[in-house]
N, C-alpha and C positions, 0 to 999 in steps of 0.2 A: 182098807185097801191093801189087795194081797197082789205082790210083783210077780208074774208067771217067770218074766224075763225081764232083763235090761239091754238085751240085744234088739236090733231093728233092721230090716231091711231097706230101709231110706236112709238119706244123708241131708235132712232138712238143715239149714245153715244156722238157727237158732235153737235146735234141741240138742241138749248136753248129749244125748246116748248119739244121734245121727252125725254130730259135727265132730265126735270124738274127744270133748271135753268133760265128758264124765269118768273119774278117777276110779270109781269103784271097780272091783272086780265083775267082768262079764260072767253071766251063765244063765242056766235055767233052775228054776223050783223043781223039786222031784216030787210027784204024785203023792208021796208017802208024807213029805214035809206039808204038802197043802193039806190033806186029809188030818193029818195030826192038829194042824191050826184050827180047820173048819171045826174040829171035835171040841174044840176048848171053848169055841165062841159062838157056835150057832145058835144056842138058844139065848143069847143074850144081845144078837146084833138085829138090826132090821134090814140094812142095806149092805150086799156084799159088791164093793168096786174091784174088778178084775184087770188092772192094769197100772203102770206106774211109767218108768221109764225105758220103755221097749214095745215091742209089737207082740202081744200075747199068742197070736196065733204060730208063732215060731216056736212056741213050746210043743213038742210033738205030744205031750199030755193035756194039752189044754181042753180038748173035747172032753176027756176024762173028767177033768176038774169041773167043768161046767156040770156035767152029769151028776158029780158028788154033791154040788151045790143044792142042785134040784133035788136030790133024793133028801136034803135037810131043809126043804120048803123055804130058801132063801131069795129073795127079791137082788137078783143079779144083774149088775150093769157092765157090760163091756165096751171098750173103745178101739176101734182097728183104723189102719189106714187104708184096708181092704184092698192093696195093691199084691196081692197073692191069692193062690187058689183059695175058695172058701167051699166046705161040705155044705150047701145052702138046707138039703133036705134034713142033715143032720141037726143042723142048728134050729130048724122050725121045731124038732122034736124037744129040745131043751127047755123050754120055758123060760128064755130071758126076759127080765123085766124091760130093760132098755139096751137096744144097739145103737151104738155111736158109730158113723162112718164119717171121717176125715176126708175131705174134699174142697181145696180151697180155690176152685176155678170151674167155669164152664167151657174151658175150650184147653185143649192139650197145652197149647203153648203159655197161658197163663197159670194152670196147673203146675207145669214144670219149672215154673220158674222158683217154686218154694220145695216140693215135693219131688227132690232129687233122688233118680233111681226108681222113682214111682212109673205105674203104667196106668196112665189115665182112661184108657177103653177098659181096661180090666176093673177098674173101680167102677166106671158106669154100667160093666154088664152085672158086677155084684151088686149094687145098688138097685137094679131093675130086676134081678133074680130074687133079692130079699124081699123088694115089696110086694112081689108076686106070690109071696106066703102068707097066706091067712093068719098063720100063727104069729108070724112077726109083723104084721103091717102096723100094730099099734106101737110096738116097741121099736121101730125104725126111726133113726133120727138123723139127718143128712147135717154134719155141723161144717160150717164154712167160716174160717177164720180170717177175718178183715185185715188186708192190707194194701199199701200204695198201690201194686201193681195188679190187684185183682178188685178194687174197689167199685170201679166203673161196670165191673159186671154184677153187682148187686141187684140191680133192679130187675135184672134176668134170672136171677137163680129160681125164684118161684114157679116161673115158667117151665125150666128144665125139671125142678121136682115133679111139678104135675105130670109132665110128658113120661117120668120115670115110675110114676105111682108111687112117691114118697110124700106122706102127707104133713111129714114136722121137718121144719128147718131151722137149726139154731145159728145165729150169727155172733160170734164170740170174737172179743177184743185178743189181739196179739200182745203176749209177754215179751220185752226185749230185755238184754242185759247189758249190753255196751252201747258207747256213742254211736260206733259204726252200724250197729243194728236200726238207729233210728231211721234210716233208708227206708225200713218196713212199715214204718207208721203210717195209716192213711192219712192223707191233706185233710181229709174232712174231720175236726177234730170229736165230733160226736161219735167216731166209729174207734175211737181210742180209750185207754184207761190211764193215758199219761198227758200232762202238760208240759210244754216245752219251758226250758228255763236257760235262756242264753244257747250256749253250744251244749247245754244236758238237757237230760228229763229228770221227772219225778211224779209218782202218781197222783192222780188228781185229788184223792182224798187222804184226810190227817191219816197217820199211823198211831190208833187209839190201844190203848191198853186192854186190849180184850182179843179173844180169839175161841171161836167156837171148836178149832180144829182138836184142839189138844185135850179136847172133853170129848169129842164125837168121832173123829176121824183118825185112828192110829194107820199106820201104814207098817208092811212087813215087806222087806224086801226078797229079793229071790234066795239069797243066802240065808234068810232067816234073821237076818238083821232088822230090829225093830226101830224104826223112824218115827219121829214125832209128828213129821206131817209132809206131804208131796211136794212140799217147796226144799226142802232138805234133801236136794237131789244127788249129793256127795256124800251124804251122813256125817255132816260137821258136827251134829251132838249124837252120839252113839248112846244108846239107853242099854243094850243088851242084845242077847240071841235066843231064839225060840228053841234051837237046838239044845242049848244049856239052862235054860228057864222056861216058866210055863207063863202064858199072856198075861194071866193076871198079876204075878210077880213083877212082872217089867212095867204093865198098866199101873201100877198103886206103888210104883218104886219111888225111893227118896229122889233118884234122878229126876224123873218124871214130873215129880212133885215142885223140885227145884224150877226147872223150866218155866211150869205153869204160874210158880210165885212171880218168876223174873217178868213172864208175859205181863202179868198184872199190874207190875210195879213199874217196868220200863221196856215194853216191847221194841222200841226203836233201837235200843242197845245190842238186839240179836239180830247180826249181819242179814241171813234169809229172810227177815220178816220186814226189811224194807223196800221189797221188790216183790211182795206177796199181794194175793188178790182179795184176800179176807176182808169183808167190808166195802168191797167196792164192786161197781156193775163191770162184771164181765162180758154179759151176754145182752146186745142190745137188739132191738127191733127196729130196723130201718124204715122207713117210708119207702114202699115199694111203688113206683110210676106204672101205669098201664101202657 
């Protein structure tokens, strides 16, 4: 996973980037740094994820990043709020493996409850335009995060997707951080990754001493900082920077291996792991009524 930027155009209340709680320095990854990272890893990776804590399309070099990934024959996955202008014909030429569009409502009123500063009509138009491109048809996914204010719309999502020409919809459980966030949890427990514990909450599943992410999905932040995973949003466990070290030096470093060892012995002792989606069902398939 490479983070083109940790800046976003939206102000979603539970997103560290959108709500302002992200303490990392904000910025954009340079195209030169991106190419340097890709040159080090492209023969060793299977999938390239191009987002983290920000809206990737805000980076003026993002299309060039996609083109460079294509030149290295990488299966690239991108995720966007699509609430900004997209060069759809250009995207169709870039051979994207998976294109995730986040839209959590089938009405402007519902969408605006969470996607603050978003433009519902623009997202709709982008979805329709992307679906009209044969080169993007199979890659396109509409992601719908299920929350209390939009769960009543779940039965109608597939109907709108069909009207837009979108063939794939993924329903995702919402991640929360504080007790005040519990107001966003769906009333239907099957749409949530959490169980309620009196006035609090916890993950439904046990936190086991294992994690595939530390062996399969490293994260490089916009400034070159190597992060152990996408759940370490504020780089609480620094490993090193790609500006001073090679990817292999950091991937096989003693710091990285100490964290892996700690995960295998006592994962619960690492604070970011207590609210991690590793090993739980994050996407569900609701029953859709006709």
